[in-house]
C-alpha positions in Angstrom: 9.1 37.5 6.8 6.6 39.8 8.5 7.3 42.5 11.0 5.9 40.4 13.9 8.4 37.6 13.2 11.2 40.0 12.8 10.5 41.6 16.2 10.3 38.2 17.9 13.6 37.1 16.4 15.4 40.0 18.0 14.1 38.8 21.4 15.1 35.2 21.3 17.2 34.0 24.2 20.6 32.2 24.2 19.1 29.2 26.0 17.8 25.7 25.2 14.1 25.1 24.6 11.4 24.3 22.1 9.9 26.4 19.3 6.4 26.0 17.8 5.9 27.3 14.2 2.4 28.5 13.3 0.6 29.2 10.1 -1.7 32.2 9.4 -4.6 30.4 11.2 -2.6 30.0 14.3 -2.3 26.2 13.8 1.0 24.7 14.9 2.6 23.2 11.8 6.1 22.3 13.2 7.7 21.7 16.6 11.4 21.7 17.1 14.0 21.8 19.8 17.3 23.8 20.1 20.4 23.9 22.2 20.4 27.7 21.6 16.9 29.0 20.6 18.2 32.3 19.1 20.5 30.5 16.6 18.2 27.7 15.6 15.0 29.7 15.1 16.8 32.5 13.2 18.4 30.0 10.8 14.9 29.3 9.3 14.7 32.9 8.1 18.2 33.5 6.9 20.2 31.9 4.1 19.1 29.4 1.5 17.2 26.1 2.2 16.2 22.9 0.4 12.8 22.7 -1.2 11.0 21.1 1.8 12.3 23.6 4.4 11.5 26.5 2.0 7.9 25.2 1.8 7.8 25.0 5.6 9.1 28.5 6.1 6.7 29.9 3.5 3.8 28.9 5.7 5.2 30.3 9.0 3.2 33.4 10.1 4.2 33.3 13.7 6.1 31.3 16.3 6.3 30.7 20.0 9.1 29.3 22.1 9.5 27.6 25.5 12.7 27.9 27.4 14.0 24.8 29.3 16.7 24.1 31.8 18.6 21.7 29.7 18.9 20.0 26.3 17.4 16.8 27.7 14.3 18.8 29.0 13.9 20.3 25.6 14.0 16.8 24.0 11.3 15.5 26.4 9.2 18.6 25.9 9.5 18.3 22.1 8.2 14.8 22.2 5.2 15.8 24.3 4.4 18.8 22.1 4.5 16.7 19.0 2.2 14.1 20.5 -0.2 16.7 21.7 -0.4 18.9 18.6 0.4 16.4 15.8 2.0 19.1 13.5 1.8 18.4 9.8 5.5 18.8 9.2 6.6 16.6 12.1 6.0 13.4 10.1 8.4 10.8 11.8 6.2 8.0 13.2 3.1 10.1 12.2 1.1 6.9 11.6 1.3 6.4 15.4 2.5 2.8 14.7 2.2 0.4 17.5 3.6 -3.0 16.8 1.7 -6.3 16.9 2.5 -9.1 19.4 1.5 -12.7 19.7 -0.4 -13.3 22.9 -1.1 -16.5 24.8 -4.1 -15.7 26.9 -4.5 -16.4 30.6 -7.6 -18.6 30.4 -8.7 -22.1 31.3 -7.8 -23.1 27.7 -5.4 -20.5 26.5 -5.7 -19.1 23.0 -3.1 -17.7 20.6 -4.0 -14.2 19.4 -2.4 -11.2 17.6 -2.7 -8.0 19.5 -1.3 -4.4 19.5 -2.1 -3.8 23.2 0.0 -5.2 26.0 -2.2 -5.4 29.1 -1.5 -6.4 32.7 -3.7 -9.5 32.4 -1.2 -12.2 33.2 -1.1 -13.3 29.6 2.2 -14.0 27.8 3.3 -11.6 25.0 5.9 -12.4 22.3 7.3 -9.9 19.9 7.2 -7.2 18.8 6.7 -7.9 15.0 7.1 -5.0 12.5 3.6 -5.6 11.0 0.6 -7.8 11.2 1.7 -9.8 8.2 4.9 -10.9 10.0 2.9 -11.8 13.1 0.2 -13.6 11.1 2.8 -15.7 9.3 4.1 -17.1 12.6 0.5 -17.6 13.9 -0.6 -19.5 10.8 2.3 -21.8 11.2 1.6 -22.4 14.9 -2.1 -23.0 14.1 -1.0 -25.8 11.8 1.4 -27.3 14.3 -0.6 -26.9 17.5 -4.4 -27.1 17.8 -5.1 -24.5 20.4 -8.8 -23.6 21.0 -10.3 -21.2 18.4 -13.9 -21.4 19.6 -15.6 -20.1 22.8 -17.3 -21.7 25.8 -20.7 -21.4 24.1 -19.7 -23.8 21.4 -21.1 -27.0 22.9 -23.5 -28.1 20.2 -21.1 -29.0 17.4 -17.4 -28.9 16.6 -16.1 -25.7 15.0 -14.7 -25.5 11.5 -11.1 -25.4 12.8 -11.6 -28.7 14.5 -12.3 -30.3 11.1 -9.1 -28.6 9.8 -7.1 -30.2 12.7 -6.4 -26.7 14.2 -8.7 -26.8 17.3 -9.2 -29.4 20.0 -12.7 -28.0 20.7 -12.3 -28.5 24.5 -15.7 -27.0 25.1 -17.3 -29.7 23.0 -15.0 -32.7 23.6 -13.3 -33.9 26.7 -9.6 -32.8 26.6 -6.9 -33.9 29.0 -5.8 -30.6 30.7 -2.2 -31.9 30.9 -2.2 -32.5 27.1 -3.4 -29.0 26.6 -0.7 -27.5 28.9 1.9 -29.5 27.0 0.8 -27.9 23.7 1.0 -24.4 25.3 4.5 -25.1 26.5 5.6 -26.2 23.0 4.3 -22.9 21.6 6.2 -21.0 24.3 9.4 -22.8 23.4 8.9 -22.1 19.7 8.2 -18.4 20.3 11.3 -18.2 22.5 13.4 -19.4 19.6 13.7 -23.1 20.6 12.2 -24.5 17.4 14.8 -27.2 16.6 13.4 -29.7 19.1 9.9 -29.2 17.6 11.3 -29.7 14.1 13.0 -32.9 15.2 9.7 -34.3 16.6 7.9 -33.6 13.4 10.7 -35.3 11.4 10.2 -38.4 13.5 6.5 -38.3 12.9 7.1 -37.9 9.1 9.5 -40.9 9.1 6.9 -43.0 11.0 4.1 -42.0 8.7 6.2 -42.9 5.6 7.1 -46.2 7.1 3.4 -47.0 7.7 2.7 -45.9 4.1 0.6 -43.0 5.3 2.0 -40.8 2.5 -0.6 -38.1 2.7 0.1 -37.5 6.4 3.9 -37.7 5.8 3.5 -35.0 3.1 1.7 -32.8 5.6 4.6 -33.2 8.1 7.1 -32.4 5.3 5.2 -29.2 4.6 5.2 -28.3 8.3 9.0 -28.7 8.4 9.4 -26.6 5.3 7.3 -23.9 6.7 9.3 -23.8 10.0 12.6 -23.6 8.1 11.3 -20.9 5.7 10.3 -18.7 8.6 13.3 -19.4 10.8 15.9 -18.8 8.1 14.8 -15.2 8.3 15.9 -15.1 11.9 19.6 -14.8 11.6 21.6 -15.7 14.7 23.3 -12.6 15.9 24.6 -13.4 19.4 25.5 -16.5 21.4 23.7 -14.9 24.4 19.9 -14.6 24.6 19.6 -10.9 25.5 16.7 -9.1 24.0 18.0 -5.9 22.3 17.1 -3.3 19.8 19.8 -2.0 17.4 19.4 1.4 15.9 21.1 2.8 12.8 20.4 5.7 10.5 21.4 7.5 7.3 20.7 11.0 5.9 20.7 12.3 2.3 19.0 15.2 0.5 17.2 16.3 3.6 15.8 12.9 4.3 16.5 10.5 7.2 16.1 6.7 7.3 16.1 4.9 10.7 16.5 1.2 10.8 15.7 -0.8 14.0 16.7 -4.4 14.3 14.7 -6.4 16.9 16.8 -9.2 18.4 14.9 -11.6 20.6 16.4 -14.7 22.2 19.6 -14.1 20.3 17.9 -14.0 16.9 17.3 -11.1 14.6 13.6 -11.7 14.3 12.5 -8.6 12.3 13.4 -5.0 11.4 11.6 -1.7 11.1 12.3 1.0 8.5 11.2 4.6 8.8 12.0 7.2 6.2 11.0 10.9 6.7 12.3 14.4 6.0 14.1 16.2 8.8 14.4 19.9 9.5 16.7 20.0 12.5 20.2 18.7 13.1 20.3 15.0 12.1 21.5 13.7 15.4 18.8 15.8 17.2 16.0 14.4 15.0 17.4 10.9 15.5 17.1 11.4 19.3 13.5 12.6 18.8 12.7 9.5 16.8 14.0 7.2 19.6 11.9 9.1 22.2 8.7 8.9 20.1 9.4 5.3 19.2 9.5 4.1 22.8 6.8 6.5 24.0 4.4 4.9 21.6 5.6 1.4 22.2 6.5 1.5 25.9 5.5 -2.2 26.5 8.4 -3.7 24.6 11.5 -1.8 25.8 14.3 -4.5 25.6 17.1 -5.2 28.1 19.6 -3.4 25.9 19.6 -0.8 23.1 22.6 -0.3 20.8 23.0 3.2 19.1 25.7 4.8 16.9 28.7 6.4 18.6 27.9 10.0 17.5 24.6 10.1 19.4 24.4 11.6 22.9 24.0 8.6 25.1 22.9 10.5 28.2 20.0 11.9 26.2 18.8 8.4 25.2 19.2 7.2 28.8 16.9 10.1 29.8 14.3 8.9 27.3 14.4 5.2 27.8 14.9 3.4 31.1 17.1 0.6 30.0 20.7 -0.2 29.3 22.1 2.0 26.4 25.3 0.9 24.7 27.5 2.6 22.0 29.8 -0.3 21.0 33.3 0.7 19.9 34.4 -2.7 18.6 33.5 -6.3 18.2 30.3 -8.0 17.2 27.9 -5.4 18.6 29.6 -2.6 16.7 29.2 -4.7 13.5 25.5 -4.9 14.2 25.2 -1.1 14.5 27.2 -0.7 11.3 24.8 -3.3 9.7 21.8 -1.2 10.7 23.5 2.0 9.4 24.3 0.2 6.1 20.7 -1.0 5.7 19.5 2.5 6.4 21.7 3.9 3.6 20.5 1.2 1.2 16.8 1.9 2.0 17.3 5.6 1.5 19.1 5.1 -1.9 16.2 2.8 -3.0 13.7 5.5 -2.0 15.4 8.1 -4.2 15.7 5.6 -7.1 11.9 4.8 -6.8 11.2 8.6 -6.8 13.3 9.0 -9.9 11.6 6.1 -11.6 8.2 7.4 -10.7 9.0 10.8 -12.1 10.3 9.2 -15.2 7.0 7.4 -15.7 4.9 10.5 -14.8 6.3 14.0 -15.2 9.1 12.8 -17.5 6.5 11.0 -19.8 4.4 14.2 -19.8 7.4 16.3 -20.9 8.3 14.0 -23.7 4.6 13.7 -24.8 4.5 17.6 -25.1 7.7 17.5 -27.1 6.4 14.8 -29.5 3.1 16.7 -30.0 5.0 20.0 -30.2 2.8 21.7 -27.6 3.8 23.1 -24.1 4.2 20.4 -21.5 0.7 19.1 -20.8 0.8 19.3 -17.0 -3.0 19.0 -16.8 -4.6 16.4 -19.0 -8.4 15.9 -19.0 -9.8 12.7 -20.7 -13.3 11.7 -21.6 -15.2 8.5 -22.4 -18.8 7.4 -23.0 -20.6 4.3 -21.8 -24.1 2.9 -22.4 -25.9 -0.4 -23.1 -27.7 -0.3 -26.4 -28.4 3.4 -25.8 -29.9 2.9 -22.3 -28.5 4.7 -19.2 -26.0 6.7 -21.3 -23.2 8.4 -19.3 -19.9 10.1 -19.8 -16.9 10.5 -17.4 -13.9 12.7 -17.2 -10.6 11.9 -15.4 -7.8 14.4 -14.7 -4.1 13.7 -14.7 -1.7 16.3 -13.2 2.0 15.8 -13.7 1.2 12.4 -15.1 -0.6 11.2 -12.0 -4.4 10.8 -11.5 -6.0 13.7 -9.5 -9.1 11.7 -8.4 -10.7 14.5 -6.4 -11.2 16.3 -9.8 -12.9 13.4 -11.6 -16.4 14.1 -12.9 -19.4 11.9 -13.9 -22.1 13.0 -16.4 -25.6 11.6 -17.0 -26.4 12.3 -20.7 -29.5 14.5 -20.8 -30.1 15.5 -24.4 -29.4 12.3 -26.4 -31.8 9.4 -27.1 -30.4 6.1 -28.2 -26.8 5.0 -28.8 -25.1 8.1 -30.2 -21.6 8.5 -29.0 -20.9 11.6 -31.1 -23.9 13.5 -29.7 -23.1 12.3 -26.2 -19.5 13.5 -26.5 -20.6 16.9 -27.9 -23.0 17.3 -24.9 -20.4 16.5 -22.2 -17.6 18.6 -23.8 -20.0 21.6 -23.9 -21.2 21.1 -20.4 -17.7 20.7 -19.0 -16.0 23.7 -20.6 -18.9 26.1 -20.6 -18.8 25.6 -16.8 -15.0 26.0 -16.7 -15.3 29.3 -18.5 -18.2 30.5 -16.4 -16.4 29.7 -13.1 -13.0 30.7 -14.1 -11.5 27.3 -13.6 -8.1 26.4 -15.1 -8.2 25.0 -18.7 -6.4 21.8 -19.4 -3.1 21.7 -21.4 -4.4 18.7 -23.4 -7.9 17.1 -23.9 -7.9 13.4 -24.6 -10.9 11.6 -26.1 -11.2 7.8 -25.7 -12.3 7.3 -29.3 -11.5 7.7 -32.9 -11.5 10.5 -35.5 -15.3 11.1 -35.4 -15.5 11.8 -31.7 -12.3 13.9 -31.7 -13.7 16.1 -34.5 -17.0 16.5 -32.7 -15.2 17.6 -29.5 -13.0 20.0 -31.4 -16.0 21.6 -33.1 -17.7 22.2 -29.8 -14.6 23.8 -28.3 -13.7 26.0 -31.3 -17.1 26.9 -32.8 -19.4 26.9 -29.8 -17.1 28.0 -27.0 -14.3 29.8 -28.8 -11.6 27.8 -27.0 -8.4 26.7 -28.8 -7.2 23.6 -26.9 -4.9 20.8 -28.0 -7.1 17.7 -28.4 -6.1 14.1 -29.1 -7.8 10.8 -29.6 -6.9 7.4 -28.4 -8.1 4.6 -30.8 -8.3 1.0 -29.7 -7.6 -2.2 -31.5 -9.8 -5.2 -31.9 -8.7 -6.4 -28.5 -9.9 -3.1 -27.0 -6.4 -2.1 -26.1 -4.8 1.3 -26.7 -3.6 1.2 -30.3 -3.0 4.7 -31.8 -2.6 8.3 -30.7 -4.4 10.7 -33.1 -3.4 14.4 -33.1 -3.2 17.5 -35.3 -5.2 19.2 -38.0 -6.1 17.1 -40.0 -5.9 14.2 -37.5 -3.1 11.8 -38.1 -1.5 8.9 -36.3 1.4 10.0 -34.0 4.2 7.4 -34.1 4.9 6.3 -30.5 7.0 3.4 -29.4 4.9 0.8 -27.6 7.5 0.4 -24.9 7.9 4.1 -24.3 6.8 5.8 -21.0 4.7 8.3 -22.9 2.7 5.4 -24.5 2.3 3.7 -21.1 1.0 7.1 -19.7 -1.6 7.4 -22.4 -2.6 3.7 -21.9 -3.1 4.4 -18.1 -5.2 7.5 -18.9 -7.4 5.5 -21.4 -7.8 2.6 -19.0 -8.6 4.9 -16.1 -11.3 6.9 -17.9 -12.8 3.7 -19.3 -12.9 2.2 -15.9 -14.5 5.3 -14.3 -17.1 5.6 -17.1 -18.2 1.9 -17.1 -18.3 1.8 -13.3 -20.7 4.7 -13.3 -22.8 3.2 -16.0 -23.1 -0.1 -14.2 -24.1 1.7 -11.0 -26.8 3.6 -12.9 -28.0 0.5 -14.7 -28.2 -1.4 -11.4 -30.3 1.2 -9.9 -32.6 1.3 -13.0 -32.9 -2.4 -12.9 -33.6 -2.4 -9.2 -36.3 0.2 -9.7 -38.0 -1.5 -12.7 -38.3 -4.8 -10.8 -40.1 -3.1 -8.0 -42.3 -0.9 -10.2 -46.0 -1.6 -10.1 -46.0 -3.3 -6.7 -49.1 -2.1 -4.8 -48.2 0.1 -1.9 -44.5 0.4 -2.8 -43.6 4.0 -3.5 -40.3 5.8 -4.0 -39.7 6.2 -0.2 -40.2 2.5 0.5 -38.0 1.5 -2.5 -35.2 3.6 -0.9 -35.7 1.9 2.4 -35.4 -1.5 0.7 -32.2 -0.5 -1.1 -30.7 1.0 2.0 -31.4 -2.1 4.1 -30.8 -5.0 1.7 -28.3 -3.4 -0.7 -29.3 -5.4 -3.7 -32.4 -6.9 -5.5 -31.0 -10.4 -4.9 -30.9 -9.9 -1.1 -34.5 -8.6 -1.2 -35.6 -11.7 -3.2 -33.9 -13.9 -0.5 -35.7 -12.1 2.3 -38.6 -13.6 4.1 -41.9 -11.7 4.8 -40.9 -11.3 8.4 -37.6 -9.8 7.4 -39.4 -7.3 5.1 -41.8 -6.2 7.8 -38.9 -5.9 10.3 -37.5 -2.9 8.3 -40.9 -1.1 8.5 -42.9 -2.3 5.6 -46.6 -2.9 6.4 -47.6 -6.6 6.3 -49.7 -6.3 3.2 -46.9 -4.4 1.3 -44.3 -7.0 2.4 -46.6 -9.7 1.1 -47.0 -7.9 -2.2 -43.2 -7.5 -2.6 -42.5 -11.1 -1.7 -45.1 -12.5 -4.1 -44.1 -10.2 -7.0 -40.4 -11.2 -6.7 -41.2 -14.9 -6.5 -43.5 -15.1 -9.5 -42.6 -18.2 -11.5 -41.0 -20.0 -8.5 -42.5 -23.3 -7.6 -43.7 -23.6 -4.1 -42.0 -20.5 -2.6 -41.8 -20.7 1.1 -42.9 -17.7 3.2 -39.8 -18.1 5.4 -37.6 -17.3 2.4 -36.5 -20.9 1.6 -37.5 -22.9 -1.4 -39.3 -26.1 -0.6 
C-alpha cells in the first residue's frame, strides 16, 4: 500500500457511496458500492484475502469515491459506472448478453424471425430464450409446422427453395388467400403462448387420415412433427396453474464465486433458465442486487409481471431497480420455486469446481507427475518441435509451447528451413533448435523446463548435440516416437535414451499425446499453406505481363487458383488486370480444355 492510498484511507467518510479502484495507469479496474465507504474500502487493505481479491488489491495504485444519499442511490450509481467503464474485475454479465426473442413481423405477410432487439414496430415478440440455440430449436419446429413466408416481395420469377421444402407459401409468387395466411399466424401465436395441445391434436388427426389413405410417407412426417413438439414441450415444466409471466431468481456462493440462476416462466410454463457464474468481491447479497440491476438494465424489454427473489435480499432495493411486482415468498409453491432456483445454483457451482479440479488434474497435475517420472523439476514450460515437408520441398518446422499443461498459442513459432536441401529431418531439426535457442539466449527469454521432439532417437540426439555442444545449454530433452498408425507410442528420455514406461490411460500420457498432436497439426498446416502458395505461384509463372504485384492482386481477390481458373476474362479485368494480361491468364489456365468459353463456362 503506497502513501497516497494510506492518506486517502484516513479521509474516507462514514457514508454510503461508490468506490472506483484504479491501476498504475489510472485505468478503473473495479467499481464497488458500500453502505459505509470507510469500512468497505479499508477492508481491501487490511487482513487476509482469497487469491482473486489479493490479485485485485495488488493492482490497485489509487482509488476514488463518490458519496450518495442512500444505499439505493449507491446501487444505481454502481450499475451506471460499471456500464460506462467496463472494469476488468467487474465480470458479472460482462458479455453484455441480450437474449433472443422470436418475432412475428408486422407486414402484409408476417414472417417469423429470431432477434435480440425489441423495437416499437407493432411486431409481436415471444421470449426471451437463454440463447440462440433454444430460440432456433423452436423456430425450426414452427418452420416445419407452418409455412410462413421466407422470401421477399422481389421473388416473383420462381418459387424459393423453402417452397419446395414445404416451408414457405411464396405469396409473392403464388396467389395465397389472406385469411388462410392469417389463420397460420394465429396458430403460431397460440403455440408460442403455450397452447400447443390443440395443434398436436390436429396433427394427430392428419396422421391418422394419412395412414388410413395409405399415405405412409406423409403419415411418418406427421409422426415426426408430433415427436418434435413433445420433445420440446417436455422441457417446459408446468409450474403454476395461472398464466403470469415471472422470473425466479436464486443464487449460491462458494470459494469466492457466485452462481445466479434465473428461471423464465411464461404462460405458466418454465420455458428456459439462465446460469451466470462469476467471482464476487463485495458482500454476497450486495453483488446479487448489482447482478439483478445489470440484468434488467441490459434486457429492459422483457421485464415480467412478477419477479421472485430469496428472502434475505433487500426487496426495496430491487423495487428501486425494476419497475414491476417483486415478491419474496415465505411459503407455498412460489417459495418452492425460489428454493429450486437456489438448489440449481448450488449444483451449477459445485459442477464448476469439479470441472476446474478435473482440468487441473489433466493439465498441471499431469505436468507434476511427468516431472516426477522423469526425475526433473516440474516442467511448467514445455516446448515441442516437429518438421514437415513433401519429398524435401517446402521444408518447415514448428514449435508449440505448453504452460502448466495448457497450450500457450501466442508463443507458437513457425520456421522456414533455410540451410537444408532435400528431405533431411535431422539437419532440419538441428537448424531450428539452433535458431530457437540462440535467439532465446540473445534476448534473455525464459528457457523451457523440458524440450520435446516429435521424433525418434536420431532427432533427439541431434537436438541434444546442438543444445549442449553448440549453445552450451543443459536442458532436459525427450522424444515422442509414433507407431505404424502414426499415433503416440513411446516416450524416450535420459542418457542414453531409453523408453520411459507410461500407462496408456494415464493423464501424463494423454498430455504428451496432446502436445505431439498439436505440434504436428501446427507444422503440417504451415507446410500446406506454404505449398499452396508455391503451387499458386508456379502455375502463374511465365504468363506474359503477370508480375509479382499482379499475382498478389489475383490471390487477394480470388483466394485460390481454382477460383481464378473459374473466373471469366471480364472478371479478371474487373480487378484491374489489363485486357491483354487477363486474356493471357485465362488462356494459360485453360490449356488442354476443350472449347473453353470466354465467359468462364465450359461449352
